[in-house]
N, C-alpha and C positions, 0 to 999 in steps of 0.2 A: 212623615219625615222625608229627608232627602233620599235616603236609601229606598223607602217604599215608592217614592215617585220614580226613581231610576229603574226599579224592578218592573213597575207597571209600564213605564215607557219602553223598557226592553221588550216586553211581550208584544206591545203594539208594533214596535219597529221590526221585530222578527217576522210578524205576520205580514207587514208591509214589504219587507225585503223578499220574503218568499213569493208574495204576489207579483212584485216587480220583476223578480227573476223569472217567474213563470211567464209573465207578459213578454219579457225579452226573448226567452227561448221560443215562445210561440211565434213572435214576430220574425225571428231568425229562420224558424222552420218554414214559415209562409214565404219568406223571401227566397229561401233555398228551393222550395217547391216551384215558385214562380220562375226562377231562373232555369230550373230543369224544364219546365213547361215552355219557357222561351227558347231553350236550346232545341226542344222537340219541334217547336213552331219554325225555327230556322231551318231545321232539317226538312220539314214538310214543304216549306217555301222553296228551298233549293231543289228538292225533288220535283215539285210542281213546275218550277221554272225550267228545270232541265227537260221535263216531259213536254212542256209547252214549246220550248226551243226545238226539241227533236221533232215534234209534230209539225211545227211551222216549217222546218226545213224539209220534212218529208212531203208535206202538202205542196210546198213550193216546187219540190222536185217533180211531184205528180203533175202539177200545172205546167211545168216546163216540158215534161214528156208529152202532155196533151197539146202543147203549143197554144195554150189559152191566151197568153200575152200577145201572141202574133195575130189574134183575132180581134184586136181592138178596133172598134168602129163597126163591127158586124152586129147587126141588131138581133136581139133574141138569145144571146149567149148567156146561159145561167152559170156555167162553170164546169168543173170536172165532175165525174160521177161521185168521187169522194167528198166533193163540196156539198152535195145535197143528201148525203146519207148520214145516219146515226147508227152506230154499231154497239151492241151490248158489250160492256167491258169484258175483256178476256177472250173475245171471239174475233178480234180484228184480223189476225193472221188467217183464221179459218175463212172469213168472208173474202179476204183478198185472194186466197187460193181458189175459192169457189168462183169468183168473178173472172179470174183470168185476165184476158186482154181488155175486158170491159172497163177495168180500173182506169185505163188511160183514155177513155172515151170522153168527148165533150158533150155536155147536156145543153140542149137548146129548147126554146119554147115551141117552135112550130116547124113544120116540114120545110117551109120556105126558108127559114133561118138555117135549117140543116143544109139545104142546097148551097146557100151563100157560104157557109163554113167550109163545105167540101170544096167549093170553087177556090177559096183562099188557100186551103191546105194543098190542093192540086197544084196551084201556082208556085207555092213555096217549097214544099217537101215531097209532094206526090203521094202522101199516105196520111191516114188518120181515121178515126172512128167517131160517129156522132149518134147520140140518142135524142130523138125528137119526141117531146112529151105529148104532142097532140096526135100522134099517130099510133098510140098504143091501144090495141083492142083488149078488152078484158079477157083474162085467161083463167079458166076454172082450175081448181087444184084441190086435192084431197088433203084434209088436215092430218098432220103427223107431228108429234113433238120434236122429232129429230130433224125436221126440215130446216135448212140453213136460213131460209127466208124469215123464220121467226126471230132470228138474232139481228134483223135489220129493220130500220124504220126510216121514213122520209116525209117531209112536209108535202111532197109532191106525190099525190096518189098515182098519177100516170107513171112515175118512176117505179113505184112498187109493182104496178102491173107489168112493166117491162122486166123487172127482176124476177117476178114469179114465172114469167115465160122462160127466162134464161136459166133459172136455178131450180126448176121444178123437179129435177132429177138428183139434186144434191142434198145429202144429209150431213149433219154435223154431230160428232160424238165427242165425249169427254175423255176418251182413252188415247193411247199412243198409236203410232203407225202400224204396229203389229195387229192390234185389234181392228184397225181400219182395213187391213188386208183381209182379215177373216170376214168382216162385214161385206167387203167388195166381192169376195169369192162367193159368198152365200147369196148376194143379190147383184148379179152382173150388170143389171140395167141401172144401178144406182152408182153415183159418185160419192165417195166418203171423204170428208175433210175433218181435220183435227184442230185443236187450239194452237198447236205448234206450226200450223200452216201446211201440214202434209195433205196431199191430194192423191187419192187412189181410186181409179175407176175409169171406164171407157177405154181400157187398154193402156192407160198411162198411169204409172205409179211414181209419184214424186214426193220426196220428203223434204222437210225444212222450209221455212218461210224466207222472205227476202228483206228482213229488217223491219223497222217500225212502220206500222200502217197508220196513216193519218186521214182523218175526216175533219171536215169543218166543224162538225158538232163536237168531236173530241178535242179539237184545238180550243174551241170556245169554252168547253168544260175545264180544260187545263188552265186557260187564262183566268177563268172564274176562280179556280182553285188557288192560283197565284195571288189574286186579289184578296180572296178570303184569308189566305195565310198572312198577307201583308196587314190586313185589318186586325187579325188575331195578334200579330207581332206588335202592332201599334198599341192595341189594348193592353197587352202584357207589359210593354215598356212603361205605360202609365201606371199600371199596377205595381211594377217593380220599383218605380220611383217612389210611389206612395209607401210601399212596404219598406224600402230602404230608409225613408224618413221615419217610419214607425219604429224600425230597429234602432235608429239613432235616438229617437225620443225615449223609447223604453229603456235603452241602454243607459242614457243619461239619468233617467229616473232611478234605475236600479243602482247606478253609481252613487247618486245623491243619497238614496236610502241607505246604502252600504256605509257611506262616510258618516251619516248621522248615527247609524248603529254603532260604528267604531267609536265615535265620540261618546255616545252613551255608555258603551262598554268601558271606555277609559274613565269616565266619571263614576260609573258603578264600581270599577276596580279601586279607584282612589277613595271613594266613600267607604267601601268595604275595608280597605287598609286602615283608613282613619278610625272606623268602628273597632277593628281589631286592636289598634293602638290604644284607643280609649279603654277598651275592655282590659287590655294588659295593664294599663296605668291604674285602673280601678282595682285590679287584683293586687298590684304592688301596693296601692294605698291601703287596701284591707289588711295585707300582711304587715305593713308598717304600723298600721293602727293597732293591730293585735300585739305586735312587738312593743309598741309604746305603752299599751295598757299593762303588759307584763312588767316592763321596766318601771312604770309608775308604781305598780304594786310593790316591786322590789325596793324602790326608793322610799316608798312610804314605810315599809318594814324597817329599812335601814335607818330612816329618820327617827322612828320610834325607839329603835335600839340606841341611836346616838343621843336622843333626848334623855333616855333612861341613864345612859352612861354619863351624860353631862350632869344630871341631878346627883348621881353618885359621886362624881368628881367634886361637885360643889360642896357636898357634905364632907368629903375628905380633904378639901382645900386647906382648912386651918392646920390640920395635922401635917399635911404635905408641906405647907409653907414653913412650919417649924422644923420639919425634917430637912427641908431644903436649906434653912439657915444653918442648922447643925452640920449638914453636909458641906456647906460652903466653908464653915470654920475648919472642919476636918480637911477640906481641900487646901485651905491656906496653909495649915500646918504641914500637910503632905507636900505641898509645893516647896515650903521652906526646907523640909527634910530632903527633898529631891535636889534642891540647890546645894545643900551641904554635901550631899553625896557626890554631886557633879564636881564640886571643888576638890573633894578628896580624890575622886577618880583622876582629875587633871593632874593633881600633885603626884599621885602614883605614876601616872603616865610620864610626867617629866622626870621623876626619879628613875624610872626604868630606862628612859632614853639616855640619861646621864650614865647609868651603869653599862648600858650597851656601848657607849662611846669609850668608857674606860676599859671595858673588856676588849674592845677592838685594839686599843693602844697596847694593852698587856700582851695580846696575841702577837702583835707586831714586834713588841720588845722581846718576847720569847723566841720568835723566829730569828731575830738578830743574834741573840745569845746562842741559840742552837748553831748558827753558822760559825760563830767565833769559836765555840767549843769544838766544833768539827775541825776548824782550822788548827786549833792548838793540838788537838789529837793527832792531826796529820803531821804536824811539826815534830812532836815527840816520837812519833813512830819513825 
């Protein structure tokens, strides 16, 4: 029946609506998660870009301090010390404090190049420092996990040899300057540096670094991080676009399913109302049928009684007709008597009226006589 089809369709649509709503919510959750991830990627890219910018500026400042740009045309110039070093993240200030004035030195390939650089610097500013990679003799050193040299690396082995010679007495700790003081006092022949750029030893105690420390490797890493963040953002943008499309699609599907469910609900409601109306009509018909049966039984009984009465009246009809004739004769005689009585009543009425008129005249006559009698009496008196 129509009602059964609507109920079956209702169950199917409810399941479809629940599934569509679940898909829509899942798509929205995914879109929200992707947007949050996109915001995090934006923050990462901004942070990476800010670090790359700061490192580039610091590196450029270091190159300016070393006057590398003024050495254009001089053969064998590699760059500044920071151009050829890679420092373990978090230890940049400690390395800068350990290197001291070496940070602003120019690195060259050969001793001949070093002489040419010094000639150029003498001509322009009269000061400068140079590290020649081919003039570094190997320097033996004892292994210790605290040596600052373990926080540094370089593609140039000669540069590491030079640094081992310059930094053999420098240890790096993960504590603050107070702990560094204690270590320096306990080992006067050692110089202690911290992550914050504190340098304590050799009779000089200095706390605090000098701002961001830049190396070419750190700048390259920062730029790589910026590019990685950009790629991640691009990927997330594509995913967000796809997720937004999926949200729109699943939302439309959920809306269509909801509308279809509403239409089926309306049809189910109308069918149910029609069914209730039909059931009510059937109940009314049953009541009316029962009433009609009772009325028919009553009418049948009445008809039987009327038939019996009619038979009885048919048997009584001759005598009734005779009685009726006699009654009609008596009626005619009664009517005649009534007419006579009416005439006599009218005559009596007329006679009474006449008497009333005469009485009134006598009364009037008596009044006149009374007045005249009074007048006569008055005269005699």
